[in-house]
C-alpha positions in Angstrom: 88.3 126.1 111.7 86.8 124.0 114.4 88.0 120.4 115.5 84.7 119.1 114.3 85.2 120.5 110.6 83.5 117.6 108.9 80.2 118.7 110.3 81.0 122.4 109.7 82.0 121.9 106.1 78.8 123.2 104.6 79.1 126.5 106.9 82.8 126.9 106.0 82.1 126.4 102.3 79.3 129.2 102.5 81.5 131.6 104.4 84.5 131.1 102.0 82.0 131.4 98.9 80.9 134.7 100.4 84.4 135.9 100.7 85.2 135.0 97.1 82.0 136.7 95.9 82.7 139.9 97.9 86.4 139.9 96.6 86.9 137.7 93.6 90.7 138.4 93.8 91.1 136.9 97.1 93.5 134.1 96.4 93.8 132.9 99.9 89.8 132.4 100.1 90.0 130.7 96.8 92.8 128.4 98.0 91.0 127.5 101.2 87.9 126.9 99.3 89.7 124.4 97.2 91.0 122.6 100.2 87.7 122.5 101.9 85.9 121.1 98.7 88.7 118.6 98.6 87.9 117.5 102.1 84.2 117.4 101.2 85.0 115.1 98.3 83.9 117.7 95.7 86.8 117.4 93.4 85.6 119.3 90.4 84.8 122.2 92.6 88.2 122.0 94.3 89.9 121.9 91.0 88.1 125.2 89.9 88.8 126.9 93.1 92.6 126.2 93.1 92.8 126.9 89.4 91.3 130.2 90.1 93.8 130.9 92.9 96.5 130.1 90.5 95.1 132.4 87.9 95.2 135.4 90.4 98.7 134.1 92.0 100.6 131.7 89.4 103.3 131.6 92.2 101.1 130.1 94.7 103.1 126.9 95.6 100.5 125.5 98.0 97.7 125.7 95.3 100.0 124.1 92.9 100.8 121.2 95.3 97.2 120.6 96.2 96.1 120.7 92.7 98.7 118.2 91.8 97.6 115.9 94.6 94.0 116.0 93.1 95.3 115.2 89.7 97.3 112.4 91.1 94.3 110.9 92.6 92.4 111.1 89.3 95.0 109.1 87.6 96.5 112.2 85.6 100.0 111.5 86.4 101.4 113.9 83.8 99.5 116.8 85.0 100.4 116.0 88.7 104.1 115.8 87.8 103.8 119.1 85.9 102.2 120.9 88.8 104.6 119.7 91.4 107.6 120.5 89.1 106.3 124.1 88.9 106.1 124.2 92.7 109.7 123.2 93.1 111.0 125.5 90.4 109.2 128.4 92.4 110.2 127.2 95.8 113.2 124.7 95.8 112.7 123.9 99.4 109.1 122.8 99.1 109.4 119.5 100.8 105.7 118.3 100.0 106.3 119.0 96.3 109.5 117.0 96.2 107.8 114.1 98.3 104.8 114.2 95.6 107.3 113.8 92.8 109.0 111.0 94.6 105.6 109.2 94.8 104.8 110.0 91.2 108.2 108.5 90.1 107.6 105.4 92.4 104.3 105.0 90.8 106.1 104.9 87.4 108.7 102.4 88.7 111.5 105.0 88.6 113.2 103.9 91.7 116.2 106.1 91.2 114.3 109.2 90.7 111.9 108.4 93.5 114.8 108.2 95.8 116.3 111.4 94.6 113.1 113.3 95.2 112.3 111.5 98.7 115.9 112.6 99.8 115.2 116.1 98.7 112.0 116.1 100.5 113.6 114.7 103.8 116.5 117.4 103.6 113.9 120.3 103.4 111.6 118.8 106.1 113.1 115.8 108.0 109.7 115.4 110.0 107.6 114.1 107.1 107.0 110.6 108.3 105.4 109.5 105.0 108.6 110.4 103.2 110.6 108.1 105.3 108.1 105.3 104.8 108.2 105.6 101.1 111.8 106.2 101.0 112.1 102.8 103.1 110.0 100.9 100.3 112.2 102.1 97.4 115.2 101.6 99.0 114.3 98.0 99.9 113.3 97.5 96.1 116.6 98.6 95.1 118.5 96.4 97.7 120.0 99.2 99.6 119.3 97.5 102.9 121.4 99.6 105.3 119.8 102.8 104.0 116.4 101.4 104.1 116.9 100.3 107.7 118.0 103.9 108.6 114.8 105.3 106.8 112.6 102.7 108.4 113.8 103.7 111.9 113.2 107.4 111.2 109.5 106.4 110.1 108.8 104.7 113.4 110.5 107.4 115.4 108.2 110.2 113.8 105.0 107.9 113.8 105.4 105.4 116.5 101.7 104.3 116.1 101.7 103.7 112.3 101.3 100.1 111.3 103.0 100.8 108.1 106.1 102.3 109.6 106.4 99.2 111.9 105.8 96.8 108.9 108.6 98.7 106.9 111.0 98.4 109.8 110.3 94.7 110.2 111.0 94.2 106.5 114.2 96.3 106.8 115.3 94.3 109.9 114.6 91.2 108.2 117.0 91.9 105.3 119.5 93.2 107.9 119.0 89.6 109.4 117.9 90.8 112.8 115.0 88.4 112.8 114.1 88.8 116.5 113.6 92.5 116.1 112.0 92.1 112.8 109.4 89.8 114.5 108.7 92.4 117.2 107.9 95.1 114.8 106.0 92.7 112.6 103.6 91.8 115.6 103.4 95.6 116.4 102.2 96.3 112.9 99.6 93.5 113.2 98.6 94.8 116.5 98.0 98.2 115.0 96.0 96.7 112.2 98.3 96.1 109.4 97.6 93.1 107.2 100.9 91.5 107.4 102.0 89.5 104.4 101.5 85.8 105.5 104.6 84.7 103.3 106.7 87.2 105.1 105.4 86.1 108.4 106.1 82.5 107.4 109.7 83.2 106.3 110.4 85.1 109.6 109.0 82.4 111.7 111.4 79.8 109.9 114.3 82.0 110.3 113.6 82.2 114.0 113.3 78.4 114.1 
């Protein structure tokens, strides 16, 4: 696929549809067609293609994960959880599935479970920046400031231009009482386009006198 995929989507869809027409059992083509439909915003067609991929190969972990992402986006949390749980049962080291389960439990305010799954995701793939950012949030919610600070630093290390990563680190540093560094990262988050909580900004300015 080209760098200018968005403009090429209709062509890519046409080519993949031709492939599945020629070979209806081509699981890879069905899976890729589902991904392209996702990118094109054609959710129903994406679901159909990914479900077809799973009919052909019920052990397709990537299809389970991507289908779960669609259902999560549609608000069907139960289905999203079921699909990602299937994925980790098939492939216990599937980091993205663990990360998705962490997000699902975070969405359901089950902080302990969210932490458990995020940590599993980080263990299997320590380079998923979004995992460290989400882990920072739930650890902060639980009041585990030292672990939150460690996770926040990892998030910034992996994505130094992420406004969310810098804001997370600012909050973690605040609770660690390193207010000067917290201000630096809060300002960096703002420069990168993050809408900093005005109450947080005010409190940090007060701490710095």
